Every structure is written in structure tokens, then in C-alpha cells.
All heavy atoms as an XYZ file, in Angstrom:
830
protein
N      39.462    -21.772     71.499
C      38.147    -22.367     71.371
C      37.826    -23.104     72.667
O      38.597    -23.958     73.092
C      38.186    -23.337     70.187
C      36.848    -23.701     69.653
C      37.038    -24.489     68.350
C      35.722    -24.814     67.740
N      35.834    -25.583     66.523
N      36.674    -22.765     73.325
C      36.382    -23.455     74.581
C      36.088    -24.925     74.345
O      35.483    -25.308     73.354
C      35.153    -22.731     75.130
C      34.613    -21.914     74.023
C      35.687    -21.783     72.993
N      36.546    -25.708     75.267
C      36.343    -27.149     75.156
C      34.940    -27.485     75.648
O      34.563    -27.110     76.756
C      37.402    -27.863     75.993
C      37.435    -29.336     75.790
C      38.618    -29.938     76.518
C      38.660    -31.414     76.244
N      39.785    -32.024     76.946
N      34.173    -28.172     74.826
C      32.806    -28.537     75.206
C      32.854    -29.701     76.172
O      33.611    -30.652     75.984
C      31.988    -28.908     73.981
N      32.075    -29.584     77.217
C      31.968    -30.678     78.166
C      30.716    -31.463     77.814
O      29.786    -30.934     77.223
C      31.864    -30.135     79.589
C      33.112    -29.383     80.005
C      32.949    -28.732     81.370
O      31.869    -28.723     81.926
N      34.028    -28.175     81.877
N      30.690    -32.710     78.189
C      29.512    -33.506     77.842
C      28.294    -32.968     78.582
O      28.384    -32.555     79.730
C      29.743    -34.980     78.163
O      30.001    -35.136     79.539
N      27.162    -32.970     77.871
C      25.922    -32.447     78.449
C      25.364    -33.441     79.444
O      25.355    -34.640     79.207
C      24.907    -32.182     77.344
N      24.921    -32.905     80.558
C      24.247    -33.744     81.540
C      22.756    -33.591     81.336
O      22.300    -32.694     80.635
C      24.657    -33.322     82.947
C      26.133    -33.564     83.199
C      26.555    -33.064     84.572
O      25.770    -32.473     85.288
N      27.801    -33.312     84.916
N      22.013    -34.439     81.969
C      20.555    -34.450     81.813
C      19.986    -33.033     81.988
O      20.149    -32.424     83.042
C      19.957    -35.406     82.843
C      18.533    -35.746     82.589
C      18.086    -36.802     83.567
C      16.722    -37.295     83.195
N      16.299    -38.354     84.090
N      19.347    -32.481     80.907
C      18.693    -31.183     80.982
C      19.635    -29.994     80.946
O      19.222    -28.887     81.184
N      20.899    -30.204     80.664
C      21.855    -29.103     80.638
C      22.474    -28.977     79.259
O      22.590    -29.943     78.522
C      22.937    -29.322     81.675
C      22.349    -29.392     83.089
C      23.413    -29.657     84.073
N      24.081    -28.385     84.336
C      24.992    -28.232     85.269
N      25.357    -29.240     86.015
N      25.564    -27.065     85.450
N      22.899    -27.783     78.913
C      23.525    -27.529     77.616
C      25.031    -27.604     77.782
O      25.584    -27.164     78.783
C      23.101    -26.135     77.092
C      23.801    -25.808     75.797
C      21.603    -26.074     76.921
N      25.698    -28.145     76.788
C      27.155    -28.226     76.802
C      27.755    -26.843     76.898
O      27.275    -25.897     76.272
C      27.668    -28.892     75.525
O      27.232    -30.213     75.438
N      28.822    -26.733     77.636
C      29.530    -25.462     77.745
C      30.077    -25.108     76.368
O      30.606    -25.952     75.667
C      30.673    -25.612     78.744
C      31.370    -24.309     79.035
C      32.472    -24.503     80.055
O      32.204    -25.126     81.096
O      33.594    -24.046     79.776
N      29.917    -23.875     75.957
C      30.409    -23.448     74.665
C      29.405    -23.658     73.538
O      29.675    -23.309     72.405
N      28.233    -24.247     73.832
C      27.220    -24.458     72.794
C      26.639    -23.114     72.368
O      26.552    -22.184     73.166
C      26.113    -25.369     73.303
N      26.260    -23.015     71.106
C      25.658    -21.775     70.608
C      24.294    -22.082     70.013
O      24.005    -23.215     69.634
C      26.555    -21.088     69.548
C      26.788    -22.032     68.363
C      27.863    -20.641     70.152
C      27.444    -21.356     67.189
N      23.453    -21.048     69.940
C      22.134    -21.200     69.316
C      22.296    -21.274     67.807
O      23.223    -20.695     67.246
C      21.240    -19.985     69.628
C      20.708    -19.952     71.029
C      19.754    -18.771     71.143
C      19.129    -18.695     72.512
N      18.198    -17.578     72.609
N      21.373    -21.938     67.170
C      21.367    -22.019     65.711
C      21.158    -20.633     65.120
O      20.507    -19.782     65.728
C      20.279    -22.971     65.237
N      21.691    -20.408     63.939
C      21.525    -19.143     63.241
C      20.042    -18.850     63.049
O      19.280    -19.700     62.619
C      22.221    -19.210     61.881
O      21.966    -18.043     61.160
N      19.605    -17.658     63.405
C      18.207    -17.269     63.228
C      17.314    -17.648     64.398
O      16.129    -17.354     64.392
N      17.840    -18.283     65.423
C      17.023    -18.729     66.554
C      16.357    -17.549     67.262
O      15.223    -17.665     67.714
C      17.858    -19.538     67.534
N      17.053    -16.414     67.349
C      16.452    -15.248     68.006
C      15.238    -14.741     67.248
O      14.231    -14.388     67.841
C      17.478    -14.115     68.154
C      18.507    -14.408     69.230
O      18.206    -15.223     70.138
O      19.612    -13.834     69.155
N      15.306    -14.715     65.896
C      14.169    -14.249     65.111
C      12.987    -15.198     65.264
O      11.849    -14.773     65.370
C      14.521    -14.114     63.615
C      15.419    -12.952     63.298
C      16.891    -13.280     63.444
O      17.275    -14.389     63.798
N      17.737    -12.299     63.207
N      13.248    -16.494     65.272
C      12.178    -17.477     65.403
C      11.507    -17.356     66.756
O      10.288    -17.397     66.868
C      12.711    -18.917     65.181
C      11.652    -19.952     65.509
C      13.180    -19.077     63.756
N      12.289    -17.159     67.811
C      11.706    -17.067     69.145
C      10.849    -15.812     69.301
O       9.967    -15.766     70.140
C      12.797    -17.104     70.216
O      13.590    -15.947     70.156
N      11.086    -14.791     68.470
C      10.309    -13.553     68.538
C       9.210    -13.497     67.478
O       8.485    -12.525     67.394
C      11.233    -12.348     68.344
C      12.257    -12.189     69.448
C      13.228    -11.083     69.132
C      14.373    -11.067     70.119
N      15.447    -10.169     69.724
N       9.085    -14.526     66.645
C       8.104    -14.530     65.553
C       6.676    -14.513     66.095
O       6.396    -15.055     67.156
C       8.301    -15.758     64.671
N       5.781    -13.882     65.350
C       4.378    -13.807     65.727
C       3.635    -14.985     65.129
O       3.769    -15.267     63.952
C       3.765    -12.496     65.175
O       4.525    -11.401     65.679
C       2.329    -12.349     65.582
N       2.849    -15.639     65.957
C       2.014    -16.734     65.453
C       0.784    -16.107     64.803
O       0.084    -15.319     65.423
C       1.613    -17.653     66.588
N       0.527    -16.433     63.549
C      -0.547    -15.780     62.806
C      -1.764    -16.674     62.585
O      -2.688    -16.279     61.897
C      -0.027    -15.284     61.461
S       1.146    -13.922     61.616
N      -1.761    -17.872     63.125
C      -2.912    -18.754     62.905
C      -3.925    -18.565     64.015
O      -3.577    -18.323     65.147
C      -2.460    -20.215     62.813
C      -1.626    -20.481     61.604
C      -0.251    -20.456     61.671
C      -2.224    -20.707     60.371
C       0.527    -20.669     60.550
C      -1.450    -20.925     59.236
C      -0.081    -20.907     59.332
N      -5.188    -18.666     63.670
C      -6.251    -18.480     64.651
C      -7.593    -18.525     63.965
O      -7.884    -19.437     63.202
N      -8.374    -17.499     64.184
C      -9.717    -17.405     63.632
C      -9.670    -16.619     62.320
O      -8.918    -15.665     62.188
C     -10.642    -16.683     64.648
C     -12.048    -16.557     64.127
C     -10.622    -17.420     65.980
N     -10.495    -17.014     61.353
C     -10.571    -16.297     60.070
C     -11.045    -14.862     60.313
O     -11.842    -14.608     61.217
C     -11.510    -17.020     59.117
N     -10.566    -13.909     59.507
C     -10.961    -12.505     59.692
C     -12.420    -12.272     59.333
O     -13.021    -13.047     58.584
C     -10.045    -11.755     58.721
C      -9.765    -12.752     57.646
C      -9.701    -14.083     58.344
N     -12.980    -11.192     59.865
C     -14.370    -10.817     59.576
C     -14.409     -9.323     59.296
O     -14.038     -8.513     60.148
C     -15.267    -11.163     60.771
C     -16.698    -10.735     60.614
C     -17.410    -11.557     59.570
C     -18.861    -11.111     59.456
N     -19.403    -11.288     58.138
N     -14.831     -8.940     58.070
C     -14.985     -7.526     57.713
C     -16.334     -7.054     58.256
O     -17.363     -7.667     57.978
C     -14.959     -7.320     56.179
C     -13.632     -7.787     55.598
C     -15.224     -5.847     55.840
C     -13.619     -7.843     54.072
N     -16.321     -5.986     59.044
C     -17.565     -5.446     59.595
C     -17.983     -4.150     58.917
O     -19.157     -3.822     58.887
C     -17.430     -5.267     61.105
C     -17.275     -6.607     61.813
C     -17.071     -6.484     63.307
O     -16.641     -5.409     63.789
O     -17.325     -7.478     64.002
N     -17.037     -3.405     58.360
C     -17.388     -2.153     57.700
C     -16.274     -1.613     56.840
O     -15.107     -1.930     57.047
N     -16.656     -0.807     55.846
C     -15.704     -0.147     54.958
C     -16.164      1.301     54.815
O     -17.332      1.559     54.542
C     -15.671     -0.822     53.562
C     -14.725     -0.072     52.635
C     -15.272     -2.283     53.666
N     -15.243      2.246     55.029
C     -15.573      3.660     54.841
C     -14.519      4.293     53.943
O     -13.347      3.961     54.070
C     -15.624      4.421     56.188
O     -14.427      4.200     56.900
C     -16.807      4.006     57.020
N     -14.937      5.164     53.038
C     -16.308      5.604     52.763
C     -17.119      4.510     52.061
O     -16.577      3.465     51.697
C     -16.115      6.822     51.854
C     -14.820      6.553     51.148
C     -13.964      5.791     52.135
N     -18.420      4.772     51.868
C     -19.320      3.802     51.229
C     -19.032      3.628     49.741
O     -19.101      2.530     49.211
C     -20.790      4.222     51.395
C     -21.237      4.123     52.844
O     -20.673      3.311     53.596
O     -22.148      4.863     53.226
N     -18.771      4.747     49.046
C     -18.452      4.693     47.614
C     -16.971      5.001     47.456
O     -16.468      5.965     48.007
C     -19.305      5.707     46.837
C     -20.777      5.347     46.821
C     -21.592      6.285     45.941
O     -21.036      7.266     45.396
O     -22.795      6.039     45.809
N     -16.283      4.142     46.696
C     -14.834      4.248     46.570
C     -14.428      4.728     45.190
O     -15.115      4.463     44.207
C     -14.208      2.878     46.834
C     -14.718      2.105     48.053
C     -14.058      0.749     48.132
C     -14.507      2.890     49.317
N     -13.301      5.406     45.134
C     -12.718      5.860     43.881
C     -11.272      5.374     43.848
O     -10.617      5.330     44.894
C     -12.751      7.404     43.796
O     -14.100      7.851     43.952
C     -12.215      7.905     42.477
N     -10.777      5.022     42.663
C      -9.388      4.599     42.519
C      -8.480      5.655     43.149
O      -8.653      6.850     42.920
C      -9.038      4.374     41.029
C      -7.549      4.174     40.841
C      -9.813      3.193     40.476
N      -7.545      5.215     43.969
C      -6.617      6.120     44.649
C      -7.050      6.521     46.044
O      -6.243      7.040     46.811
N      -8.337      6.298     46.394
C      -8.829      6.617     47.738
C      -8.131      5.777     48.792
O      -7.816      4.606     48.562
C     -10.333      6.318     47.882
C     -11.228      7.380     47.283
O     -10.726      8.424     46.855
O     -12.457      7.148     47.255
N      -7.929      6.359     49.962
C      -7.502      5.593     51.121
C      -8.764      5.282     51.896
O      -9.533      6.187     52.237
C      -6.517      6.384     52.002
O      -5.344      6.651     51.231
C      -6.134      5.593     53.243
N      -9.000      4.001     52.135
C     -10.210      3.574     52.821
C      -9.845      2.941     54.160
O      -8.698      2.557     54.385
C     -11.018      2.572     51.973
C     -10.232      1.264     51.780
C     -11.390      3.186     50.634
C     -11.071      0.126     51.247
N     -10.832      2.851     55.038
C     -10.649      2.194     56.327
C     -11.533      0.964     56.369
O     -12.731      1.042     56.099
C     -11.003      3.147     57.492
O     -10.153      4.297     57.406
C     -10.795      2.470     58.836
N     -10.930     -0.163     56.687
C     -11.651     -1.425     56.818
C     -11.641     -1.778     58.296
O     -10.574     -1.847     58.914
C     -10.972     -2.550     56.008
C     -10.838     -2.137     54.541
C     -11.739     -3.860     56.146
C      -9.874     -2.998     53.750
N     -12.833     -1.954     58.868
C     -12.923     -2.351     60.261
C     -13.482     -3.765     60.340
O     -14.218     -4.201     59.454
C     -13.822     -1.391     61.069
O     -15.097     -1.309     60.437
C     -13.212     -0.013     61.166
N     -13.112     -4.466     61.369
C     -13.586     -5.832     61.534
C     -12.990     -6.458     62.760
O     -12.690     -5.774     63.738
N     -12.785     -7.768     62.698
C     -12.160     -8.447     63.826
C     -11.321     -9.613     63.321
O     -11.493    -10.072     62.193
C     -13.198     -8.906     64.845
C     -14.229     -9.870     64.318
C     -15.254    -10.188     65.401
C     -16.285    -11.165     64.862
N     -17.266    -11.511     65.847
N     -10.409    -10.037     64.157
C      -9.528    -11.174     63.885
C      -8.622    -10.989     62.666
O      -8.345    -11.939     61.954
C     -10.348    -12.467     63.765
C     -11.130    -12.766     65.024
O     -10.565    -12.587     66.120
O     -12.310    -13.155     64.925
N      -8.137     -9.735     62.449
C      -7.171     -9.496     61.387
C      -5.791    -10.009     61.800
O      -4.889    -10.102     60.989
C      -7.081     -8.017     61.025
C      -8.321     -7.442     60.384
C      -8.550     -6.077     60.408
C      -9.267     -8.239     59.758
C      -9.677     -5.518     59.803
C     -10.394     -7.701     59.164
C     -10.599     -6.340     59.187
N      -5.619    -10.319     63.083
C      -4.353    -10.833     63.597
C      -3.426     -9.721     64.048
O      -3.710     -8.537     63.879
N      -2.317    -10.123     64.622
C      -1.307     -9.165     65.070
C      -0.666     -8.514     63.842
O      -0.797     -9.014     62.725
C      -0.252     -9.891     65.901
N       0.027     -7.402     64.076
C       0.697     -6.707     62.972
C       1.577     -7.684     62.206
O       2.320     -8.445     62.788
C       1.535     -5.562     63.513
N       1.434     -7.683     60.896
C       2.213     -8.577     60.051
C       1.492     -9.865     59.673
O       1.962    -10.609     58.833
N       0.350    -10.135     60.289
C      -0.387    -11.375     59.992
C      -1.321    -11.228     58.786
O      -1.653    -12.212     58.145
C      -1.204    -11.820     61.200
S      -0.173    -12.436     62.544
N      -1.738    -10.017     58.498
C      -2.610     -9.773     57.360
C      -1.758     -9.870     56.096
O      -0.785     -9.150     55.940
C      -3.231     -8.379     57.487
C      -4.245     -7.935     56.457
C      -5.440     -8.878     56.413
C      -4.724     -6.543     56.782
N      -2.102    -10.819     55.209
C      -1.236    -11.041     54.057
C      -1.633    -10.264     52.814
O      -0.776     -9.901     52.027
C      -1.131    -12.535     53.731
O      -2.404    -13.085     53.502
N      -2.942    -10.015     52.606
C      -3.305     -9.229     51.428
C      -4.713     -8.664     51.530
O      -5.560     -9.154     52.270
C      -3.195    -10.061     50.150
O      -4.247    -11.005     50.076
N      -4.905     -7.606     50.749
C      -6.227     -7.006     50.542
C      -6.351     -6.852     49.041
O      -5.435     -6.342     48.383
C      -6.352     -5.640     51.244
C      -6.291     -5.854     52.755
C      -7.638     -4.933     50.827
C      -6.395     -4.605     53.570
N      -7.467     -7.323     48.499
C      -7.647     -7.217     47.051
C      -9.048     -6.724     46.722
O      -9.991     -6.894     47.485
C      -7.374     -8.554     46.375
O      -8.285     -9.529     46.832
N      -9.143     -6.111     45.547
C     -10.411     -5.611     45.001
C     -10.693     -6.410     43.741
O     -10.315     -6.018     42.656
C     -10.307     -4.116     44.686
C     -10.242     -3.249     45.919
C      -9.054     -3.126     46.628
C     -11.356     -2.580     46.364
C      -8.995     -2.334     47.766
C     -11.303     -1.784     47.497
C     -10.118     -1.665     48.199
N     -11.292     -7.573     43.913
C     -11.507     -8.473     42.788
C     -10.220     -9.220     42.501
O      -9.165     -8.913     43.057
N     -10.279    -10.228     41.626
C      -9.092    -11.037     41.329
C      -7.972    -10.222     40.680
O      -8.217     -9.446     39.769
C      -9.604    -12.115     40.374
C     -11.043    -11.856     40.144
C     -11.455    -10.651     40.906
N      -6.758    -10.384     41.203
C      -5.594     -9.743     40.592
C      -5.413     -8.271     40.884
O      -4.537     -7.634     40.317
N      -6.221     -7.697     41.758
C      -6.118     -6.271     42.070
C      -5.717     -6.076     43.526
O      -6.512     -5.683     44.370
C      -7.449     -5.555     41.786
C      -7.819     -5.595     40.325
O      -7.044     -5.183     39.475
N      -8.989     -6.114     40.026
N      -4.440     -6.357     43.812
C      -3.910     -6.227     45.170
C      -3.804     -4.754     45.548
O      -3.422     -3.920     44.728
C      -2.526     -6.870     45.267
C      -2.510     -8.350     44.946
C      -3.239     -9.176     45.975
O      -3.145     -8.931     47.157
N      -3.996    -10.156     45.515
N      -4.136     -4.468     46.801
C      -4.064     -3.095     47.304
C      -2.879     -2.944     48.246
O      -2.489     -3.898     48.922
C      -5.351     -2.748     48.038
N      -2.322     -1.743     48.295
C      -1.330     -1.415     49.315
C      -2.126     -1.147     50.579
O      -3.177     -0.498     50.536
C      -0.528     -0.182     48.922
C       0.392     -0.433     47.758
C       1.210      0.795     47.431
C       2.108      0.501     46.237
N       2.890      1.660     45.848
N      -1.627     -1.659     51.723
C      -2.382     -1.484     52.958
C      -1.467     -1.310     54.156
O      -0.275     -1.620     54.092
C      -3.319     -2.677     53.191
C      -2.611     -3.977     53.448
C      -2.272     -4.373     54.728
C      -2.264     -4.804     52.390
C      -1.609     -5.568     54.957
C      -1.610     -5.998     52.610
C      -1.273     -6.383     53.898
N      -2.042     -0.804     55.244
C      -1.335     -0.664     56.511
C      -2.260     -1.174     57.604
O      -3.378     -0.676     57.770
C      -0.962      0.786     56.778
C      -0.189      0.965     58.061
C       0.196      2.409     58.336
O       0.105      3.246     57.434
O       0.569      2.684     59.483
N      -1.790     -2.167     58.336
C      -2.584     -2.740     59.411
C      -2.344     -1.912     60.671
O      -1.223     -1.811     61.149
C      -2.194     -4.196     59.640
C      -3.037     -4.887     60.683
C      -2.723     -6.366     60.795
O      -1.915     -6.899     60.043
N      -3.363     -7.034     61.725
N      -3.414     -1.306     61.201
C      -3.307     -0.476     62.404
C      -3.295     -1.348     63.654
O      -2.520     -1.129     64.565
C      -4.460      0.521     62.478
C      -4.564      1.441     61.270
C      -3.405      2.380     61.198
C      -3.583      3.361     60.061
N      -2.462      4.249     59.882
N      -4.205     -2.315     63.719
C      -4.273     -3.267     64.824
C      -5.117     -4.459     64.385
O      -5.346     -4.634     63.190
C      -4.823     -2.606     66.106
C      -6.195     -1.980     65.927
O      -7.040     -2.534     65.185
O      -6.451     -0.928     66.544
N      -5.589     -5.268     65.326
C      -6.331     -6.481     64.964
C      -7.717     -6.208     64.372
O      -8.362     -7.119     63.886
C      -6.466     -7.400     66.179
C      -5.155     -8.029     66.565
C      -5.297     -9.135     67.583
O      -6.399     -9.661     67.774
O      -4.270     -9.488     68.175
N      -8.152     -4.943     64.407
C      -9.497     -4.657     63.909
C      -9.586     -3.489     62.927
O     -10.675     -3.183     62.447
C     -10.447     -4.401     65.090
O     -10.013     -3.276     65.824
N      -8.478     -2.848     62.606
C      -8.498     -1.704     61.687
C      -7.332     -1.789     60.697
O      -6.190     -2.003     61.090
C      -8.417     -0.360     62.446
C      -8.399      0.815     61.470
C      -9.563     -0.214     63.432
N      -7.687     -1.606     59.411
C      -6.694     -1.589     58.340
C      -7.044     -0.440     57.407
O      -8.222     -0.195     57.140
C      -6.737     -2.909     57.537
C      -5.759     -2.875     56.384
C      -6.459     -4.093     58.422
N      -6.029      0.264     56.905
C      -6.272      1.242     55.846
C      -5.678      0.672     54.566
O      -4.673     -0.029     54.603
C      -5.652      2.622     56.163
O      -4.254      2.470     56.357
C      -6.295      3.245     57.392
N      -6.328      0.967     53.447
C      -5.859      0.470     52.152
C      -6.097      1.528     51.094
O      -6.991      2.363     51.220
C      -6.603     -0.816     51.785
N      -5.302      1.474     50.039
C      -5.468      2.371     48.901
C      -6.131      1.580     47.777
O      -5.651      0.506     47.406
C      -4.109      2.917     48.435
O      -3.490      3.576     49.543
C      -4.276      3.897     47.283
N      -7.230      2.133     47.247
C      -7.945      1.462     46.159
C      -7.033      1.458     44.930
O      -6.627      2.514     44.459
C      -9.285      2.170     45.844
C     -10.011      1.465     44.702
C     -10.170      2.237     47.086
N      -6.677      0.260     44.424
C      -5.772      0.182     43.276
C      -6.477      0.556     41.970
O      -7.703      0.615     41.918
C      -5.363     -1.295     43.266
C      -6.543     -1.998     43.839
C      -7.116     -1.068     44.873
N      -5.682      0.785     40.932
C      -6.236      1.057     39.599
C      -6.870     -0.241     39.107
O      -6.181     -1.222     38.886
C      -5.141      1.515     38.655
N      -8.188     -0.240     38.985
C      -8.898     -1.439     38.516
C      -9.722     -1.077     37.288
O     -10.194      0.047     37.154
C      -9.792     -2.051     39.619
C     -10.790     -1.035     40.160
C      -8.953     -2.589     40.756
C     -11.728     -1.585     41.205
N      -9.870     -2.042     36.404
C     -10.616     -1.797     35.168
C     -12.118     -1.858     35.384
O     -12.867     -1.099     34.798
C     -10.196     -2.809     34.105
C      -8.760     -2.618     33.675
C      -8.329     -3.637     32.662
C      -6.863     -3.405     32.318
N      -6.303     -4.418     31.490
N     -12.554     -2.779     36.251
C     -13.988     -2.959     36.477
C     -14.487     -1.938     37.497
O     -13.951     -1.826     38.583
C     -14.267     -4.369     36.991
C     -15.730     -4.620     37.223
C     -15.989     -5.984     37.841
C     -17.476     -6.106     38.100
N     -17.794     -7.119     39.065
N     -15.485     -1.201     37.130
C     -16.115     -0.251     38.049
C     -17.467     -0.842     38.450
O     -17.975     -1.752     37.822
C     -16.327      1.112     37.380
C     -15.060      1.734     36.831
C     -14.114      2.160     37.921
C     -13.009      3.022     37.363
N     -11.701      2.551     37.520
N     -18.025     -0.311     39.512
C     -19.295     -0.832     40.014
C     -19.051     -1.676     41.245
O     -18.153     -1.397     42.035
N     -19.821     -2.739     41.416
C     -19.677     -3.589     42.594
C     -18.498     -4.537     42.408
O     -18.410     -5.259     41.426
C     -20.981     -4.360     42.869
C     -22.102     -3.364     43.175
C     -20.788     -5.337     44.023
C     -23.465     -3.986     43.337
N     -17.590     -4.481     43.368
C     -16.363     -5.272     43.349
C     -16.246     -5.990     44.693
O     -16.661     -5.461     45.723
C     -15.129     -4.356     43.132
C     -13.842     -5.128     43.200
C     -15.236     -3.619     41.815
N     -15.656     -7.170     44.692
C     -15.481     -7.930     45.923
C     -14.158     -7.552     46.591
O     -13.082     -7.786     46.046
C     -15.507     -9.423     45.597
C     -15.930    -10.369     46.701
C     -17.297     -9.999     47.265
C     -15.967    -11.789     46.179
N     -14.261     -6.940     47.780
C     -13.095     -6.602     48.595
C     -12.803     -7.816     49.467
O     -13.680     -8.312     50.165
C     -13.407     -5.388     49.469
C     -12.422     -5.078     50.596
C     -11.095     -4.621     50.026
C     -12.988     -4.034     51.524
N     -11.555     -8.314     49.425
C     -11.190     -9.506     50.189
C     -10.000     -9.217     51.093
O      -8.997     -8.670     50.651
C     -10.843    -10.679     49.243
O     -11.956    -10.931     48.393
C     -10.521    -11.945     50.026
N     -10.141     -9.595     52.367
C      -9.075     -9.498     53.360
C      -8.591    -10.921     53.607
O      -9.391    -11.795     53.933
C      -9.595     -8.873     54.672
C      -8.551     -8.960     55.769
C     -10.016     -7.432     54.451
N      -7.271    -11.159     53.448
C      -6.714    -12.495     53.604
C      -5.649    -12.521     54.697
O      -4.750    -11.679     54.708
C      -6.086    -12.979     52.279
O      -7.063    -12.901     51.252
C      -5.591    -14.408     52.394
N      -5.774    -13.490     55.600
C      -4.779    -13.719     56.648
C      -4.340    -15.182     56.558
O      -4.877    -15.944     55.745
C      -5.352    -13.459     58.060
O      -6.315    -14.464     58.366
C      -5.978    -12.082     58.169
N      -3.419    -15.588     57.407
C      -2.978    -16.982     57.438
C      -4.104    -17.913     57.873
O      -4.075    -19.103     57.600
C      -1.789    -17.130     58.379
N      -5.127    -17.370     58.530
C      -6.222    -18.189     59.052
C      -7.426    -18.272     58.125
O      -8.375    -18.982     58.414
C      -6.678    -17.634     60.402
O      -5.614    -17.663     61.307
N      -7.419    -17.513     57.037
C      -8.545    -17.539     56.109
C      -8.774    -16.183     55.485
O      -7.903    -15.320     55.513
N      -9.975    -16.007     54.945
C     -10.299    -14.736     54.301
C     -11.767    -14.419     54.486
O     -12.578    -15.282     54.815
C      -9.939    -14.762     52.818
C     -10.695    -15.787     52.003
C     -10.248    -15.822     50.548
O      -9.058    -15.625     50.266
O     -11.110    -16.066     49.702
N     -12.104    -13.145     54.262
C     -13.478    -12.692     54.282
C     -13.621    -11.662     53.174
O     -12.675    -10.933     52.862
C     -13.856    -12.084     55.638
C     -15.354    -11.819     55.763
O     -16.155    -12.573     55.147
O     -15.753    -10.879     56.463
N     -14.801    -11.615     52.565
C     -15.046    -10.674     51.469
C     -16.301     -9.878     51.726
O     -17.201    -10.317     52.439
C     -15.200    -11.445     50.146
O     -14.014    -12.134     49.837
N     -16.331     -8.699     51.112
C     -17.491     -7.812     51.217
C     -17.615     -7.078     49.887
O     -16.611     -6.621     49.332
C     -17.284     -6.821     52.362
C     -18.420     -5.836     52.569
C     -18.180     -5.007     53.801
C     -19.270     -4.001     54.072
N     -20.553     -4.573     54.344
N     -18.833     -6.976     49.394
C     -19.078     -6.231     48.165
C     -18.962     -4.734     48.451
O     -19.525     -4.241     49.427
C     -20.458     -6.563     47.602
N     -18.199     -4.012     47.599
C     -18.058     -2.565     47.712
C     -18.324     -1.935     46.365
O     -18.230     -2.602     45.336
C     -16.638     -2.158     48.236
C     -16.423     -2.650     49.651
C     -15.547     -2.676     47.314
N     -18.656     -0.641     46.366
C     -18.960      0.063     45.116
C     -17.800      0.972     44.758
O     -17.435      1.856     45.503
C     -20.252      0.871     45.258
C     -20.662      1.529     43.982
C     -21.260      0.805     42.968
C     -20.427      2.885     43.762
C     -21.643      1.402     41.764
C     -20.795      3.502     42.574
C     -21.397      2.752     41.567
N     -17.215      0.737     43.563
C     -16.121      1.559     43.061
C     -16.653      2.378     41.901
O     -17.160      1.825     40.921
C     -14.925      0.706     42.592
C     -13.802      1.599     42.049
C     -14.397     -0.162     43.730
N     -16.592      3.724     42.031
C     -17.108      4.575     40.955
C     -16.017      5.089     40.057
O     -14.854      4.989     40.325
C     -17.928      5.730     41.529
C     -17.224      6.550     42.583
C     -18.156      7.599     43.144
C     -17.430      8.390     44.218
N     -18.136      9.492     44.727
């Protein structure tokens, strides 16, 4: 076991190690910033099981988008392409007609009314 020497001003002791998980923390993505803004959803009319494209801005870096939902309790599976494009699968929902699509990030959320037939 290497003998630790006393640390001098601004220096690390010989033999010191980083805390467990320090590498993951140093590589972590900061997800706070501006709330997302939905600018468009295609196609215009949605059907359960459809893969849709949501375009907008400020969705954050990959991994920052926390959820996409179609009304309360109807979470969708999604894939974030970049800070402005996400694809999602319309989940099985009981309510048809106009539904509130919500994109949620660590910085906030934005919603847009969509039509599910």
C-alpha cells in the first residue's frame, strides 16, 4: 500500500483515489435550461400505435427529455433524436378525440392539443 504524503497547497496526496462514481458524474449531462417548446406534430391525425414526430426546440441533450404523455397517465415510448426532434408511439388510450400531448424535461414542460382517432 503506497504511503500517503501530506498534501501541499493545491496538490493531491500521493496514492489518493477518486470517489466511486466520480467518472460518471464528471461526464453527466446538465439538463437544466429553458423549458421545451412544441412547434409541430406529424401526422396531424393520430391513431393508437402510430409513430409520430414531434418537432420543437429546447428538448435538451439526449437523455434530458423525461417523458411524453397523451393526457394524464398515458405515457408514450419515445426516442429523442436531438434537441429539436423526438419520435413517439401513441399509447393505447381510452379517450379519443382531442388529447393534450405533453413533453416534459428537467426544465419544464409544454403541451399541444392533438387529435387521436
